[in-house]
C-alpha positions in Angstrom: -0.6 14.8 -7.7 -2.7 11.6 -7.5 -3.7 12.6 -3.9 -4.8 16.0 -5.1 -6.8 14.5 -8.0 -8.6 12.2 -5.5 -8.6 9.4 -8.1 -8.4 6.7 -5.4 -8.4 3.8 -7.9 -5.5 5.2 -9.9 -3.6 6.0 -6.7 -3.9 2.4 -5.5 -2.8 1.1 -8.9 0.2 3.4 -8.8 1.1 2.2 -5.3 0.9 -1.4 -6.4 3.1 -0.7 -9.4 5.7 1.5 -7.6 6.0 -1.0 -4.8 7.5 -3.5 -7.1 10.2 -1.0 -8.3 11.1 0.1 -4.8 11.3 -3.6 -3.8 13.8 -4.1 -6.6 16.2 -1.4 -5.3 19.3 -3.0 -3.7 19.8 -3.5 0.0 23.0 -1.8 1.0 25.3 -2.7 3.9 25.2 1.0 5.0 21.9 1.7 6.8 21.9 5.3 5.6 21.7 4.1 2.0 18.7 1.9 2.9 16.9 4.9 4.5 15.8 6.1 1.1 14.2 2.7 0.3 12.5 2.7 3.6 11.2 6.2 3.1 9.8 5.2 -0.3 7.9 2.3 1.3 6.6 4.6 4.0 5.3 7.1 1.4 3.7 4.5 -0.7 2.0 2.9 2.3 0.8 6.3 3.5 -0.7 7.1 0.1 -2.4 3.7 -0.1 -3.9 4.2 3.4 -5.3 7.6 2.3 -6.9 6.0 -0.7 -8.3 3.1 1.3 -9.8 5.4 3.9 -11.4 7.7 1.3 -12.5 5.3 -1.4 -15.9 3.6 -0.8 -15.3 -0.2 -1.1 -17.7 -3.1 -1.3 -16.7 -6.4 0.3 -15.5 -8.0 -2.9 -13.3 -5.0 -3.8 -11.7 -5.0 -0.4 -11.0 -8.7 -0.6 -9.5 -8.3 -4.1 -7.2 -5.5 -3.0 -6.2 -7.5 0.1 -5.2 -10.5 -2.0 -3.3 -8.3 -4.5 -1.4 -6.7 -1.7 -0.6 -10.0 0.0 0.8 -11.4 -3.3 3.1 -8.5 -4.3 6.8 -8.1 -3.8 6.9 -6.4 -0.4 10.3 -5.5 0.9 9.2 -4.3 4.3 6.3 -6.3 5.7 5.8 -3.7 8.5 4.3 -1.2 6.0 2.2 -3.7 4.1 0.8 -5.3 7.3 -0.5 -1.9 8.4 -2.4 -1.6 5.1 -3.7 -5.2 5.4 -4.8 -4.6 8.9 -6.8 -1.5 7.8 -8.4 -3.5 5.0 -9.4 -6.2 7.5 -10.9 -3.5 9.7 -12.9 -2.0 6.8 -14.0 -5.5 5.7 -15.4 -6.2 9.2 -17.3 -2.9 9.1 -18.9 -3.7 5.8 -20.0 -7.1 6.9 -21.5 -5.9 10.2 
């Protein structure tokens, strides 16, 4: 629903909040049980990437978001690193 509303600020806030809850889910010995947690991280990361690509940012907003993402509880760094790399790319584009 947030993607459809195109409220990119609200979507980013949702992702930041939801990430903490997904991170708090247990890590199971059975890989199939952990697949749900990984899927949640993938979905949240994908939604965040859409918001980042579509929301016009100034350099201070990008830097603020990068810091907030870097300080959160991030279960799987692979997904968050993709987002941080995109923010870095966008930051370079704004500066140039």
